[in-house]
N, C-alpha and C positions, 0 to 999 in steps of 0.2 A: 267533696264527698257529699252526696244528696240524703238528707234524712227526712222520712215522713213519719210522724208521730199521730197517731189515731187513739185520742183518749176513749176511756171507758165514758158511757152516757152520764153516770153519776158523777163524773169529775168535770164535766163542762164547767168552764170558768174557774177552775181552780188555779192556784198558783203552782201548785205542785202536781205533777201527772205521774202516777204509779205505774208500772207496767206489770202485767201479768206473767206468772212463769218465774223463770230463773232470772235473779239480778244482772242488770247490765251495767258495766262500768264504762263512762264516757270520759275521755280525756279532753282538754279546753281545744286541742286542734282537730279533734274530730267533729266537734258540735257546729252546727252552722250558726250564722249571726243570731243573737236574741237569746240565746241558751247559755248557761254556764254550768259547770259540774256542782253534782250534789251527791249525797249518799247512794250507793249502789242500788239500782232499780228505781231511781226516780231523778227527774230533771226538774229545775226551776226556771220559770218563764221570767224573763226580765224584759220589760219595756225600753226601748231606745227611741229618744226623741228625733222624729223625723228630719227635723232642721239640722241637727247634728250629723245625722247620717248622710244627708244630702252633701253637707258641707265636706264630710270625709271623703266622698265619693269624687267631688268635683275638683277639689283642691289639688290632686296630683296632676290632673289632666291641665292644669295651667302651665306645669314645668313640662318641656318635651322629654319625649322619651329617651332621646339621645343624651339628655343631662341626668337622666335616672338610671341608665342601664350600666350597672358596674362593668359590665365586659367592655362597654365603650371607652370606660376610663382607663380600663387595663390597656387596651389597644393604644390609646392616646399617650400613655405613660411609656409604653415601650417604644413607639414611634419618636417621641420627643428624646427619648434616651438615644435611638439611634441617630436623630437629627443633630444631637449635641456630639456624639462621638465622630459623625460625619463631619462636621464642621470643626472640631479640634484638630483632627488630622490634616485638614486643609487650611489651617490658621496661617501657616507660613506663605502659602500663596495667596492667601488673602492680604496680609500685611505687603506683600511684594506689589499686589494691585493697588492698595491705598496709597503706597509712595509713589507709584506712577501716576495717579489721579492729583496727588498733590503736587507732582512736578508739573503736571498740567495747569494747576492752579498759581504756580510761581509764574510761568510764562504769561498767563492770561494777565495776572496782577500787574507784572512790569510792563506788559504791553499798554493795559487800560491806564495806569498811572502816568506812563511817558506821554500818551496821548491826551491826558488831561493837562499835565503841566506845560505842554509845547502846544496847546490848543490846536491838536492836528486836524480838527474839523475845518479850520480856516484854509489849510494848506489844500485839502480836499475840493473846497470851495473856489481856490485860485485856480486849480487845474480846469475846473468846469468852466469858469469864465474865460480862461485862455483859450478853450476849444470853442468858444462862441465867437471868437474874433474880437473881443474887446480890447480897446487902448491899453497903453502902458500905465496910463494913469489909475485905471481900475485896479488893476494888478497891484501896483503901489499901496493904493488904499487899503486893500485887503491884507497885504503883509504889514503895514503899520497897524491894523487892527489886531492882527494875530499877536505881535510883539506885545501890544498893551494888555489884551488879554491873558497872554500868558504870564507877563509880570504880575498882574492883578491876582491870579490864581495861586502863585507861588507865596504870596503874601497874605493868603486867607488864612485864618485862624486854625481851620480844620487841617489845612496841610502841614502848618507848623507844629500842632499837636502831634498829629500822626508820624511825621518825621522825628520829632523828640521822643516819642514812645518807643518807636521801633530801636531808634540808637540806644534808649536806656535799656529796652529789653536784651538786645544783643550784648550790650556792655555788661550787664547783670550776668549773663549765661557764661560770659566769658569769665568774669570774674569768680563764679561759682566753680566752674572748672579749673582756674588757677589756684583757689584758696582750698577747696575742699577735695574734690575727685571729679575726673572725667565721666565717672559712671552716673553721676547726677545730672549731665548735658541731656541724655535723652529724655528722662521725664519732663525736663524744664522745656524742652522742645515741644511737648506735646501740645499745647496749646496753639502754636503756630502751626503745627501738621493739621490740627482739625480745621484752623481757619483756611489753610491753603487746601485742604481736602474738599471743603464746601465750596471754595472758588472753582477748583477742578470740576467739580460735579455740576456747577451751574455751566461751565463752558462745554463740557460734553454734552449736557442737555441742550445747549444752544446749536451744537453742530450736528446732532443726530435728527432723523426724520420725527415728525411728530407721530406720536403713539408707540415710538420705540423705547424700551425701558431698559436701563442699564443696572447692573448690580455686580458687586465685587465678589459676591458669595454665588456659590453653586447650590441648585435646588437638589436636596438629596433624593435618592431613590426611596419611592414609598409616600412621596409628599402629597399623593392626590387625595383630596377631601372623601371622596367616594369609598376609598379602601380604609383611611384612618377613621372614618366615622361608620365603619360597617357596624350597625345594631339592628335592634328590633323592628324600629321604624323604616330604616332604609330598605332592609330585606322584605318586609311586608308591603312596603309600596312598590318594589321592583317586581313582586310576585304578581301584584293586582296589575301593574302596567303591561307586564308581559302576558297578561290573559291567562293566568295560572289559578287566580283565586277569582271569585266573584261573590257579590251580596257579601253576606255576614262571615263568610269564610276568612279565616285568618292563619297565617302560619306563626310559629313561636320557635325561640331560641332554646336549644337544648344544651346548658352549659355556657361557659365564656366564649368571648371571640378570641382566638388564640393567633398570636404572631408567628407564622411559620417561618418566615424569611424577613429580611429586612424591607421587602417591599411587597409582602403579601400577608394575609390573613385567612384563617379558616374558622367555620363555625358549622354546627349541626344544627338543622333545621327540622322542626317537626312538621308534617304536613297534616292539612285538613284531611277527614277521613275519605273525602270522595276524589281526593287527588292522588294519582299514582305516581310513585318515583318514575316510572318509564315515561309518564308525560313529561316530567321536569327535562328527563334527558333529551327527549325530542324537541323542546323549545329553549335548549341551551342558548341558541343565537338570540332569541328574543328577550331573554333573562339578561344576558351581557348587554344588549342595548339598553335595557331598562337600568341596569347598575353603570352605565356610561364606561363600558370597558370593552376592549376588541374581543371578540368571542375566543381567541386563543389564550386570553388572559383569565378566562373563569374554567374552572375543572368540576364538574359534578360527579359525584360518586354515592354508593350506598352507604347510609349511615350504619352504626353497630346495633342499632335498635330498630325494630319494626316502624314502618311509616316515617322513617327519617331519611335525609339525605345530608351529605357533607358538602359544603360550597367552600370552594377556594379561589379567592379572588386575588389579582395582582394588580399593582398600579404602573407597571411596564411590563415589556416584554420579557417574560421568564426564560424564553428561549433565545435571547437576542444574543448571546455569548455561547460558544462551545465550551465545555469543561474538559480539560485534558485527561487522557485515559490514566486510569488509576494505576495500570500496570507499568507507567512510565516512573512512577515515583521510587518504586524499591522492587525491581524485578524479582530479586534473590528471594524475596519474603512474600511476594505475590501469592494468595491463596486462590486457585481457580479449581473449582467442583464442577466439571462439565456435566457429569449426571445429575446431580442433585440440585444444582442452581442454575447451571448453563454459564455463557459467558457474558461479563460486564459489556453492554452494548451501547449504553447512553444514559441519559438522564430525563425524567418526564419532567412536567411543568412545576410540581411540586419539589423538584431537586432530588427526588428518589432514584436510585440506580434500577436501571431496567436490565433483566437478563434475558437473553435470547436462549430457549431451551434447545437442547439436542437429545434429549432421553425419548426415544419412539416416536420422532416427529421430523416429517420433511419441512423444508423451506424454501420460500420463494421471495425475492428480492428485486424491485424493479423501480424505474424512474427514468427521468430524461437525462441527458448527458449534463455533467458536471452538478448533478443533485446530490452527490454524497454516496453513491454506491461502492466506488473505490475505497472510500474511507471507512464504510462499513466492513469490508474484508480487512483492513488494517486493524480493526477491532478484534474481528472473529477469528481469522487465522492465529494470529500469536498467542491469544489466550488458549485456543484449543492446544497449540505447542507446548503450554505449560502443563497439561494433564497427560501424562505417558500412556494412559490407557486408551488414548484416541489415535486412530490413523487418519492422517490427512492425505485426501487425494485431490489435487488441484488441476483442472483443466481450464485452459484460458482460450477463449476464441479470437482474442485480439490482444496485441502489445504484451506478449508474455515476460518481455524484460521487465516490465514494472513490478512484477511478481516475483523477480528473482531472489529477493531477500527471504523469502519464505521456504526455499529450496531446502535448506538443512533440516528442517523439521517435518517435511513431508515424506510419505512413502511411494507417491505417485506425482510428477508434475511434469505436464507437457503443454504444448499449444498447437494450435492451427492444424489439427491431423484428426479430421474426421473418422477416418478408417480406423484410427486407434482407439478414438473414444468408443467406436462401436465394439471393439475387440475388449476394451475396458469393462464395458457393460455387460458383455457376454460371461468375462471373467467373474464379475460381481453377482451375476445370477447364478453360476455354477457353485460360487460361495454361499450365498443365500439359500440354494437347495441342500448343500451340505449341512448348513446350520438347521434347516427346517427338519431334516432327518435326526438329528440330535434331538430336538424338541419332541418328535414324535416318539422316538425312542424312550425318552425320559417322561412322557405324559404331560408335557406342559405347554403352555400356549406362547410364553413370550420369555425371553431371557431378562435378567435382572442385573444389579451391580455386581453380585458375587460371580457372574458369569464373564465379567471384563477381563480376567486372567486367562481364561481360554479363548474367549471370543471378543476381542478389541472392539471398541465402538468405531465403526468404519464411517468416514463422513467423506462423500463425494461433493465436491464444489465445483459448479461448472460456470465460469464467467463467461458472460455475453453468449450463451447457449443459442441464441437463434443462428449465430453464425455457424453452428452445427447443424442445427434441424433444417436450415434452408440451404444446405450445401447440395451441389450438383452432381458431387462425384457419386460413381455407379460400381457397383461391384457384381459378379456373376451370381444369379440365382440358383441356390443348391438345388431347388426342386426341378429344375430344368435339366433333364439328361443330356440333351444336346448342348448345352453350354453356351446357347445363343442369347438367352433372355437375362437381363441384367435388374438391378434393384437399386433405388436410390438410396444413399447412405442416410441422408437426412431424415427420410420416412422410417427407415429401420431403427435409427437412434431414438425417435418419437415412440415407436412401439415397444423399444427396451425400457425406456423411461417410465413409461405408463405399467409396464409389467412388473418392474421392479418396485416401483413406488406403492404398488397395491399392497404387498405383503412385507417389505424389507425392514420397515420400523421394528418390528417386534423382534426381529434378529440382530439387534445391535447394529443396524445399518441405516443411515440417513443420507438423504440427497439434499443438496441447496443448489438452486439455480438463480442466476442474475441474468436479467434482460434489460434493455435499454428501450425505450417506447414499445412496450408491449401492447399487443390487442388480443381479442378472443382467440384469434388464430395463431397467435406467436406461441402461447403456453398451451403445450399439450393438456386435453381435457382430463385424460385419464390420470395425469400426474396432479393438475391442480384440485381435483377432487380428494385426493389423498394427501393434501398439504396442510398442516395444522399450524405453521408458524410463516406469516406473511408480513412483508413490510414494503410500504408504498413510499417512496421519495416521490418529490415533485413530478406531477405527469402533465401532459398537454391536454387531457380530455378526461370526461367522466367515464368513458369506454376503456380507457387504460387503467384509471384507478379501479374499476369492477375487474378487470382481467386480473390485476395483482391480488386484490383483495378477494373479494367474492361477489356475486351478482346481488344488487340491492344496496351495496356498501354507501354509495352517494346517498342514496335516500335516507339512510340511517345517521347521516351526518359525517360519515369517513369520507372527505373530499380532499384528496391529495392533490387535486389539480388546482386548489386555491392557494397552495402553500407558495409562498412569494420566491421569485429568483433570487431576492437578496437574504435568503434563509437556506444556505447550502447545508445539509446535513440534518435538517429538520424532515421527519418523517412520521407516518401514521403506522403504527404496529398493532397485527392482532395476532398474539402470541399463544399459540396452544388452547384455543377456546376463550381466551380471556377478551373482554370487550377492547375494541379499538382505542388506543390513546394516541396522544402526541407526544413525541419525544424529539431529541436532537442527540445523534451519535456523539460518542467521546472524539475529541480530537487527537490526533495523532501526525505531527508534521510530517509531510513528505516533500515539501520545497526547499531541495537544496542544491548547492553548487556542485560541480564536478570535483570529485576527491575528497568530499565531505561525508562523515560516516550516517548512515540512516539511523534517524532517533529511535527506530524500533530494533535495531541490531542488539542492544542488551537484553531485550526480552527474547528474541530469537536464540540468542547464546544461552540463556539460562534455560530455554526449552530443550535446547540440544543437551545441555548439561544433566537435566532431569532425565531425558529419554535414555542417554548413555548409561546413567547409574541404574536405571530399572532394567536395562537391557531390552529397550523398547526403541532404539534409535534405528532408522532404516538401515538394512544390511546385517543388524543384530540377529533381530528375530525372524522366524519362519512367515514368509509373505506369499501366501498361495496365489493372490491376485497377480502380484509382480511377476511371478513366476510363470504364471499364466501368458503374461504379454511377453515375456523373454523367451519362453518356448514358442511362441508363434510367430513373434516378429523378428526374433533375434537381435532385439535392441531393449536396452533396460531404460526406463524413466524414473527409476529410483532416485528420490532427492534431486530430481531435475535433471537426470541424465550424467555423463562423464563430466560436463562443464558446469552443471548446476543451472543451465540457462532454460531449461525446458525444452531442449533439443535430445530426443532420445538417441543412445548409440551403444557401443560395445564399452564395456567397463572392465578395466583389468583387474584380475584376481578374483573374479566371479565367474560362475559357471554359465558364461555367455552362451547363446543359442546358435544356431547355424546362420552363416550368411549366403550372401550370392545366391546361385541357382537354387540350391536344396532349402535356403529359408524361402524362396517364391514358391518352391514345390508345396511345402508345408502351409504356405499361406493359401495356396489354392485349394488344398484339402479342408483347410479351416473354413474358408468362406463356403464352401459346399457343405459344410455340417460334418466334416469328419468322417466320411465313409470309409469304410475298408478297403476301398479300391476305387480308382477313376480311369475311365478310357483315354486313351491318348489324345482323341480330339478334344476331350472336356479340359483336359490338363493344358493342351496347347491355347484354347480360348481363355482359361484362366490366366496363362502367363502373358497373352497378348493383351489383355486389360492391364496387367503390371507394368510389361515393357513392350509397347507396340512397335517401337523401332526395331526389335529384334525377332518378335515372334508373330506378328501380324502376317497376313497372307502377302501383303505387299512387299514386306520385308524379306520375305521367302522366295518371292519372285513366282507366286501362284496366283491364279485367278480367285477372287473372293467366292465365287460361287462352285468352286471344283473342290469339294470337300473330300474327295478321295485322294486326290493330289496333294492336297494340303496336309492329310493326315499322313501319307508317305513320305513327302520332303521334310515337314514338320517332325515326323518321329525319328528319322534319321539325324536331324540337326539336334534333337533333344537327347538321343544317345550318345552322339559325339560330346555335347557340352556337359553331360553328368560324367561320362569318364574322365575329362578334362578335370571337372571340379574335384573328382575324387583321387585324382593322380597323386601317388605318395601317401595315400592315408590307410593304405591296406583294405579299404572297403569298397564294395562293389554295388551296383544297382541296374538291374535289368528289367526289361518290360516283360509282362507275364500274359499268357492267354488263359481264358476260363470260360467255360461253358455253363456253371451255375448261375442262375438267375439271368441267362440271356448270353450268348457267345459275345467274347469282347476280348480285347487287348489294351493293355495299359500298366499301370503301376499300383502296388499295394501299399497302403498306408504304413503299416509295421514297416516294411523293408525300406521305405523313404525314411522314416525315422531313425532306424539302425543304420542307414548310409549317413545320415546326418550327425551320428554320433550320440544319439538320445536313446538311453537305455530305459525300458519299462519300469 
């Protein structure tokens, strides 16, 4: 606090300065150097010797700040305690290593002693002389010299004393063990072990290359000096080296350095007035280099106070190992609230659990092959299954068998059927429109948690969705009255996705797409613009990273293409507006032998139990979306279909829809937009698209350009086929003629539905 005191003119030079007006009380802490407290309304000037003041200022500068910072000492204390615990746990391994080194010392000492007592160097010299071709007399002289030298060495006092000492030592140990207790033998052997260990270390050092270090102890995590000595000087130097501070600008610590993990420390830093936190975020890589750590080992976030940032620094890779999913520990007591918190997805560098949101937000997940997308689903789907208020609809573009374990908790599950996905999106649009009408009637903008009983949270997950959007399958164009024009299913799926994503989230309906190696053309722009949850695993380029996250992400430091191949499961997440951060998804084992149970099976079983108890298991509650699919396709994909494998089909005990020709007729009407009537020529074109081997002009023996002949022959064949399909049912279906809206002949949708056994 700065104090400026202006005395009255008559008080110049006085020892006491009085202030006019109301008295002011000063405390000792409020006064600047040179002033001491006095009665209210006055202060007394005290002169301080300049030499003493200079000595007071310069003395602390002699001691480095790292030895004066209490936060540094606290961090050192915690690190030493961690190191002590680290080595205590490993002490049995250290003892075993020491014994092995002592064993090497025994071998080396016996070898050296034998060589000395037998003058082994003369034997080596004899071999060299023999190889030179010298005469036998030279060899004999060397042997005689060897025997003489060996005899002299065995009589040397040092040898005699050594053998006597060793014999006495061994005899003493044997006597102690015989007379007292064998428990006293190990302590008595300790001096010998120390000597043998030293001999072993010398032998190991002789064997290993120069510059190689040997140690029987391990280096504990967090042993790097730059983290253990994280203090004011270290941080200030790092900010200056990174170019964040210049001149007389300084950063200061707010509070102590806190040990947040065994190998990490966290500290809050107050920035100079001219340094913005956003600038620190932009130069994180430079700051990490200044701190001599990998950029992924440094995390920077806003502090709790203005103009502060929180630095979290690790001395080893915090994401090197994947943490197991918390759902695996105790599935029966696992608490998952998808609405309020989302699903536990992984952990960030600080060890904190990261939740993927599903409340009013669409999601996009992408990355290269074997980067962790499949593991992300093993976290997401089982967690969603534990919340009965969520309906899971899983559509797989490739290898649906890998996802078969999830079938019991899904309301819809199928794979490799683009036309069925298009029908599913149409059903979801119908449901969205119905829910939107309810909101409009109630005068509300969006549903909330209380509405989950009426309108469960619909989550559509499409894995490998480019397999669908790039599909070459075609369907008749409902706007073409002649039935000649067709549409690409892939393009129609893109349009439906973009349309649904624009307004579905407020209606308790979310869409999550997963893509491999995406680019700007793979992800529909209309969907990406309405996506708030994005996850980018390892990508091949900046283009792919931006396609998953958002344009400009790489420039903001979100570089998923820099994630290493050796880091599966590591991803950059941008969750519902939160700043992108590096995480590693939880690990759920999936590598098992044939016949072994899936480790996620207990979680799925718990999800089934909870849903069954709440009356929300597939088949228990009314599901308008699956009812739509069953109505228009005649097949159910509820819980993965009849076999649970993702293959739709008829299910016994359900109100299965029509099959065969009648199902095809309904499908033709559905693809045309369900008009109240269709001409016979339009129906034949639609049937030909479904079953060309039966209904194409070639199959009917008619020229392709003979429309009149095709209608006449095909009409008779269609009437006969309908009569055969309805034989024994008591129902009929015949062609009608009409003049309203243009003269024509064909079939009415209401009559087709009635013939199929579908009542309004």
